[in-house]
C-alpha positions in Angstrom: 5.1 -22.2 -12.4 4.2 -19.0 -10.4 2.4 -19.7 -7.1 -1.1 -18.4 -7.1 -1.6 -16.2 -4.0 -5.1 -15.3 -2.9 -6.3 -13.0 -0.1 -9.0 -14.3 2.3 -10.7 -12.0 4.7 -11.5 -14.6 7.3 -9.7 -16.8 9.8 -7.2 -19.3 8.3 -6.0 -22.4 10.2 -4.3 -25.6 9.3 -6.8 -28.4 8.7 -9.8 -26.1 8.0 -12.0 -26.5 5.0 -13.5 -23.2 3.8 -15.0 -21.4 0.9 -13.1 -18.6 -0.7 -14.5 -15.0 -0.7 -16.7 -14.2 -3.8 -14.1 -12.1 -5.6 -11.4 -14.7 -4.9 -13.6 -17.6 -6.1 -14.4 -15.7 -9.3 -10.7 -15.1 -10.0 -9.6 -18.7 -9.2 -12.6 -20.4 -10.9 -13.4 -18.2 -13.9 -10.2 -16.3 -14.6 -7.5 -18.8 -13.7 -9.8 -21.9 -14.4 -8.2 -23.8 -11.6 -9.6 -27.3 -10.8 -9.7 -29.7 -7.8 -6.4 -30.9 -6.4 -4.6 -27.8 -7.6 -2.7 -25.9 -4.9 -2.6 -22.2 -4.1 -1.4 -20.0 -1.3 -3.7 -18.0 0.9 -3.0 -15.1 3.3 -5.3 -12.9 5.5 -2.9 -10.2 6.7 -1.6 -11.9 9.8 2.0 -12.3 8.3 1.7 -16.0 7.4 1.2 -17.9 4.2 -1.2 -20.8 4.1 -0.8 -23.6 1.6 -4.2 -24.9 0.4 -5.6 -27.4 -2.0 -8.8 -27.0 -4.0 -11.3 -29.7 -2.9 -14.4 -28.6 -4.8 -15.3 -26.3 -7.7 -18.8 -25.1 -8.6 -20.1 -22.2 -10.7 -20.1 -19.7 -7.7 -17.9 -21.3 -5.0 -14.4 -22.7 -4.5 -13.8 -24.8 -1.5 -10.2 -25.4 -0.3 -8.4 -27.3 2.5 -5.6 -25.7 4.3 -2.7 -28.0 4.7 0.0 -25.9 6.4 1.1 -22.5 7.5 4.5 -20.8 7.3 5.8 -17.4 8.5 6.4 -15.0 5.7 9.5 -12.8 6.6 9.3 -10.3 3.7 8.2 -7.2 5.7 10.7 -4.4 5.7 12.3 -3.3 9.0 11.5 0.3 7.9 7.9 1.4 8.6 6.6 4.0 6.2 3.3 5.8 6.5 2.7 7.6 3.2 0.5 10.6 3.0 -0.3 10.9 -0.7 -2.0 13.9 -2.3 -4.9 12.6 -4.3 -4.4 12.8 -8.1 -6.7 12.5 -11.0 -7.3 9.4 -13.2 -5.3 6.2 -12.4 -2.3 8.0 -11.0 -3.5 7.6 -7.5 -4.1 3.9 -8.1 -0.6 3.5 -9.5 1.0 5.3 -6.5 -0.8 3.1 -4.0 0.0 -0.1 -5.9 3.7 0.6 -6.2 3.9 1.9 -2.6 2.5 -1.4 -1.3 4.9 -3.4 -3.6 7.8 -1.4 -2.1 6.8 -2.2 1.5 4.9 0.8 3.0 2.9 -0.1 6.1 0.2 2.6 5.9 -1.2 5.0 3.3 -3.5 8.0 3.8 -4.9 9.7 0.7 -4.9 13.5 1.3 -7.0 16.3 0.0 -4.8 19.3 -0.9 -5.3 22.6 -2.6 -4.2 21.3 -6.0 -5.6 17.8 -5.8 -8.2 18.7 -8.5 -10.5 15.7 -7.4 -14.0 16.1 -6.0 -14.8 13.2 -3.8 -17.4 13.0 -1.1 -20.1 10.8 0.3 -20.7 7.5 -1.4 -18.3 8.3 -4.2 -15.5 8.8 -1.6 -16.4 5.6 0.2 -16.2 3.6 -3.0 -12.8 5.1 -3.9 -11.5 4.2 -0.4 -12.7 0.7 -0.9 -11.1 0.6 -4.3 -7.8 1.8 -2.9 -7.8 -0.9 -0.2 -8.5 -3.6 -2.9 -5.6 -2.2 -4.9 -3.4 -2.7 -1.8 -4.6 -6.2 -1.4 -3.9 -7.0 -5.0 -0.4 -5.6 -4.7 0.2 -7.9 -1.7 -0.9 -10.9 -3.8 1.5 -9.9 -6.5 4.5 -8.9 -4.4 4.4 -11.8 -1.9 3.5 -9.8 1.2 1.3 -11.4 3.8 0.7 -8.2 5.9 -1.8 -5.9 4.1 -1.1 -2.2 4.6 -4.1 -0.1 5.8 -5.3 2.5 3.3 -6.9 5.0 5.7 -10.0 7.1 4.7 -9.0 10.2 2.8 -8.6 13.4 5.0 -7.2 16.9 4.5 -3.5 17.6 4.7 -4.1 19.7 7.7 -5.8 17.0 9.6 -3.1 14.4 8.8 -0.4 16.8 9.9 -2.2 17.3 13.2 -1.9 13.6 14.0 0.7 13.0 16.8 3.8 11.0 15.7 7.3 10.2 16.9 8.3 9.1 13.4 10.9 10.9 11.2 8.6 13.3 9.3 9.5 14.2 5.7 8.0 16.4 3.0 9.0 15.8 -0.6 9.9 19.3 -1.8 12.0 19.9 -5.0 13.3 23.2 -3.5 14.6 21.6 -0.3 18.4 21.3 0.2 18.4 18.1 2.1 18.4 14.7 0.5 17.7 11.2 1.8 21.4 10.5 2.0 21.7 13.3 4.6 19.0 12.0 6.9 19.7 10.5 10.3 18.9 6.7 10.2 15.4 5.9 11.2 13.1 2.8 11.5 9.8 4.7 11.2 9.0 7.5 8.7 6.0 9.6 7.8 6.4 10.8 4.2 4.1 13.3 2.6 3.9 13.8 -1.2 1.9 16.4 -3.0 -0.6 15.8 -5.9 -0.2 16.9 -9.5 1.1 20.4 -9.4 2.7 19.8 -6.0 2.1 21.6 -2.7 1.4 25.3 -2.5 3.9 27.5 -0.7 1.4 27.7 2.2 1.1 23.9 2.4 4.9 23.5 2.4 5.0 26.0 5.2 2.4 24.2 7.3 4.3 20.9 6.9 7.4 22.6 8.2 5.4 24.0 11.2 4.2 20.5 11.9 7.8 19.3 12.2 8.2 17.8 8.7 11.7 18.1 7.1 11.9 19.0 3.4 13.9 16.6 1.2 14.4 16.6 -2.6 15.2 13.7 -4.9 17.4 15.4 -7.4 17.4 18.1 -10.1 14.5 16.7 -12.1 10.8 17.4 -11.4 8.9 14.1 -11.1 5.2 13.3 -11.6 3.5 12.7 -8.3 3.2 8.9 -8.9 6.9 8.7 -10.0 7.9 10.7 -6.9 6.2 8.3 -4.6 7.8 5.3 -6.2 11.2 6.9 -6.2 11.2 8.3 -2.7 10.0 5.0 -1.1 12.6 3.1 -3.1 15.4 5.4 -2.0 14.3 5.2 1.6 14.1 1.4 1.5 17.6 1.4 0.0 19.0 3.7 2.6 17.2 2.4 5.7 15.2 -0.7 4.8 15.7 -3.9 2.9 16.0 -2.9 -0.7 19.3 -4.4 -1.9 
């Protein structure tokens, strides 16, 4: 039977008795209908897994006892910070979910000229919260115990202005270089455009910021497919994807 993995935002320590967060309690109690004496695995982002046993179930709360902790060595040796152009509908959600499953360490949603999405104020804050929850859910599913940070959305220009020593890459179907031609790296900043891609001016400013253009092959990919493909190829070339 598949191990139930649940994220808990607070401290976790062997021997502790605690109540699960509200969302987690609802999922464990109402969705999975788990009962006392059943076991589950908790994590809080510190890189460890915590085996726990349910000790009490009520309508609104689930209490558990933590029995032991183990290191979870599933993180990739390759650190990837993904700058992802914001797309419409659920495409952005998909890109974030799959990027986390594939091992990225950070994600920054980017406003670009062709993003086609109007987000500001409370609406933007709620979307940022939703994207972080998607990252947490992807960790629960994929077995990760370190939760990637989904940074608040900013403009492409502001993201490019951030100082970095990482290998900086722009996904550009017109580029001549490929992932196979890259110098080996342990840390990468990868920027991918939204639906419709980057404008010529945006490609130019990424180059001015020191980003190297790479392409994935002769076919034009949707933005969410491009993110999944590029991260997979980078993990295969420099990371831990076998």
